[in-house]
Backbone as CSV, one residue per row, in Angstrom:
resi,resn,N_x,N_y,N_z,CA_x,CA_y,CA_z,C_x,C_y,C_z
1,MET,-14.818,13.950,18.347,-15.156,12.951,17.451,-15.156,13.427,16.068
2,LYS,-15.582,14.666,15.839,-15.553,15.264,14.563,-14.212,15.444,14.034
3,ILE,-13.282,15.906,14.960,-11.947,16.143,14.617,-11.246,14.755,14.125
4,ALA,-11.527,13.633,14.818,-10.889,12.278,14.535,-11.387,11.893,13.157
5,LEU,-12.670,12.085,12.804,-13.283,11.684,11.544,-12.780,12.494,10.540
6,LEU,-12.597,13.690,10.614,-11.943,14.552,9.667,-10.568,14.223,9.260
7,VAL,-9.796,13.886,10.398,-8.453,13.507,10.222,-8.347,12.072,9.297
8,LEU,-9.218,11.161,9.674,-9.295,9.991,8.888,-9.711,10.139,7.610
9,LEU,-10.653,11.104,7.315,-11.067,11.454,5.886,-9.910,12.056,5.157
10,GLY,-9.120,12.895,5.855,-7.993,13.524,5.193,-6.804,12.517,4.989
11,LEU,-6.783,11.553,5.878,-5.666,10.422,5.557,-6.056,9.718,4.308
12,VAL,-7.338,9.283,4.266,-7.717,8.501,3.063,-7.625,9.249,1.710
13,LEU,-8.150,10.466,1.723,-8.199,11.275,0.578,-6.714,11.642,0.195
14,GLY,-5.985,12.028,1.155,-4.514,12.335,0.829,-3.753,11.176,0.365
15,ALA,-4.048,9.869,0.922,-3.305,8.808,0.465,-3.779,8.542,-1.023
16,LEU,-5.080,8.674,-1.370,-5.384,8.374,-2.698,-4.739,9.445,-3.661
17,GLY,-4.886,10.765,-3.339,-4.252,11.795,-4.199,-2.808,11.701,-4.312
18,GLY,-2.056,11.272,-3.146,-0.617,11.133,-3.214,-0.090,10.008,-3.971
19,ALA,-0.922,8.863,-3.906,-0.516,7.781,-4.774,-0.737,8.185,-6.305
20,ALA,-1.724,8.894,-6.641,-1.966,9.308,-8.001,-0.719,10.202,-8.413
21,VAL,-0.359,11.108,-7.559,0.758,12.108,-7.894,2.016,11.245,-7.930
22,GLY,2.181,10.307,-7.011,3.318,9.469,-7.028,3.581,8.606,-8.326
23,ILE,2.479,8.219,-8.923,2.418,7.450,-10.086,2.892,8.448,-11.223
24,GLY,2.234,9.517,-11.321,2.644,10.657,-12.243,4.181,10.931,-12.193
25,VAL,4.622,11.289,-11.081,6.086,11.525,-10.803,6.920,10.409,-11.209
26,GLY,6.607,9.124,-10.905,7.284,7.964,-11.269,7.367,7.801,-12.841
27,LEU,6.271,8.002,-13.454,6.254,7.942,-14.885,7.131,9.000,-15.622
28,ALA,7.172,10.162,-14.974,7.963,11.201,-15.495,9.387,10.821,-15.187
29,TRP,9.846,10.293,-14.160,11.122,9.840,-13.830,11.607,8.841,-14.742
30,VAL,10.835,7.894,-15.120,11.135,6.876,-16.084,11.381,7.509,-17.441
31,GLU,10.571,8.357,-17.857,10.774,8.988,-19.117,11.965,9.919,-19.193
32,ILE,12.158,10.835,-18.173,13.316,11.754,-18.176,14.565,10.953,-17.981
33,PHE,14.791,10.007,-17.122,16.066,9.418,-16.979,16.222,8.124,-17.697
34,LYS,15.337,7.784,-18.590,15.433,6.639,-19.560,15.736,5.393,-18.814
35,THR,14.850,5.071,-17.803,15.084,3.821,-17.028,14.767,2.667,-17.807
36,SER,15.482,1.571,-17.596,15.443,0.380,-18.369,14.107,-0.271,-18.172
37,ASN,13.643,-0.883,-19.236,12.403,-1.580,-19.088,12.537,-3.070,-19.213
38,PHE,13.760,-3.583,-18.892,14.178,-4.916,-18.939,13.269,-5.640,-17.908
39,GLU,12.491,-6.521,-18.211,11.689,-7.379,-17.323,10.746,-6.541,-16.437
40,GLY,10.301,-5.494,-17.024,9.306,-4.515,-16.336,9.907,-3.799,-15.156
41,TYR,11.196,-3.511,-15.317,11.917,-2.828,-14.124,11.174,-1.328,-13.983
42,SER,11.020,-0.658,-15.055,10.356,0.662,-14.981,9.054,0.713,-14.195
43,GLY,8.224,-0.312,-14.563,6.960,-0.442,-13.894,7.066,-0.817,-12.374
44,LEU,7.895,-1.700,-12.182,8.293,-1.998,-10.716,8.691,-0.786,-9.937
45,LEU,9.550,0.014,-10.528,9.946,1.188,-9.878,8.959,2.238,-9.565
46,VAL,8.027,2.393,-10.517,7.010,3.300,-10.340,5.894,2.768,-9.288
47,PHE,5.552,1.488,-9.418,4.421,0.931,-8.479,4.896,0.531,-7.156
48,PHE,6.171,0.300,-7.064,6.697,-0.179,-5.622,7.623,0.871,-5.048
49,THR,7.858,1.980,-5.666,8.667,3.018,-4.979,7.978,4.325,-4.948
50,PHE,7.578,4.807,-6.099,6.977,6.177,-6.175,5.563,6.187,-5.709
51,MET,4.744,5.239,-5.927,3.336,5.233,-5.560,3.282,5.089,-3.980
52,PRO,3.968,4.071,-3.294,3.847,4.116,-1.882,4.375,5.374,-1.289
53,LEU,5.448,5.762,-1.675,6.068,7.130,-1.129,5.022,8.295,-1.238
54,GLY,4.337,8.419,-2.542,3.426,9.445,-2.600,2.158,9.200,-1.848
55,ALA,1.830,7.991,-1.623,0.658,7.703,-0.739,0.871,8.069,0.761
56,ALA,2.125,7.754,1.143,2.450,7.992,2.600,2.558,9.537,2.846
57,ILE,3.245,10.165,1.972,3.293,11.659,2.115,1.932,12.367,1.965
58,GLY,1.211,11.908,0.939,-0.164,12.428,0.810,-0.996,12.149,2.015
59,GLY,-0.961,11.020,2.448,-1.749,10.621,3.643,-1.456,11.510,4.836
60,LEU,-0.160,11.523,5.183,0.175,12.312,6.263,-0.143,13.891,6.135
61,GLY,0.118,14.283,4.834,-0.188,15.781,4.657,-1.740,16.100,4.671
62,GLY,-2.521,15.071,4.075,-3.915,15.260,4.134,-4.456,15.132,5.648
63,ALA,-4.018,14.206,6.327,-4.494,14.150,7.737,-4.047,15.232,8.521
64,LEU,-2.830,15.902,8.405,-2.333,16.969,9.072,-3.255,18.205,8.657
65,LEU,-3.486,18.402,7.346,-4.286,19.618,6.910,-5.704,19.446,7.405
66,PHE,-6.380,18.322,7.196,-7.809,18.251,7.714,-7.822,18.368,9.331
67,GLY,-6.831,17.920,9.987,-6.829,18.007,11.467,-6.780,19.524,11.872
68,ILE,-5.856,20.284,11.224,-5.605,21.575,11.506,-6.986,22.410,11.195
69,ILE,-7.544,22.136,10.126,-8.789,22.702,9.828,-9.888,22.514,10.819
70,ALA,-9.897,21.097,11.300,-10.942,20.715,12.174,-10.773,21.350,13.527
71,VAL,-9.487,21.404,13.917,-9.274,21.983,15.288,-9.494,23.480,15.254
72,ARG,-9.166,24.280,14.271,-9.473,25.672,14.185,-10.982,25.815,14.048
73,ASP,-11.666,25.045,13.499,-13.211,25.201,13.375,-13.756,24.935,14.825
74,ALA,-13.221,23.935,15.450,-13.707,23.606,16.892,-13.390,24.678,17.754
75,GLU,-12.281,25.403,17.661,-11.880,26.562,18.558,-12.746,27.710,18.259
76,ILE,-12.989,27.920,17.045,-13.949,29.165,16.643,-15.392,28.927,17.195
77,ALA,-15.721,27.610,17.122,-17.219,27.242,17.607,-17.287,27.446,19.144
78,ILE,-16.256,27.068,19.761,-16.329,27.264,21.234,-16.268,28.756,21.714
79,GLU,-15.487,29.472,20.822,-15.471,30.995,21.294,-16.841,31.626,21.004
80,ARG,-17.460,31.144,19.946,-18.802,31.756,19.698,-19.777,31.398,20.840
81,ASN,-19.749,30.196,21.288,-20.625,29.762,22.327,-20.461,30.380,23.602
82,SER,-19.214,30.747,23.940,-18.773,31.230,25.170,-19.017,32.704,25.414
83,ALA,-19.473,33.456,24.313,-19.770,34.901,24.436,-20.958,34.980,25.213
84,PRO,-20.921,36.084,26.269,-22.212,36.355,26.970,-23.229,36.964,26.057
85,ARG,-24.474,36.777,26.414,-25.612,37.303,25.512,-26.150,38.537,26.266
86,GLN,-26.500,39.449,25.514,-27.036,40.820,26.075,-28.516,40.905,25.649
87,ASP,-29.299,40.857,26.663,-30.761,40.929,26.295,-31.261,42.501,26.569
88,THR,-31.828,42.925,25.509,-32.330,44.406,25.573,-33.924,44.395,25.348
């Protein structure tokens, strides 16, 4: 259960961070390539192309990263508990 919750947390945080990075990349794209601003085309490009792509990539990356961290933590905890005790 802990692993699933951490994966969902990674998905949400990654999507938020990825959307923010996507907006930044989109704004840079508009400035570098001098995209037309006719009828708000540059804004549409940023918010309907770069932001969703950034959110999707960030969400998947965050979920994967948090999932790997959670699985490794679970494996370490299992190994610690399975060690035999030595009473002296």
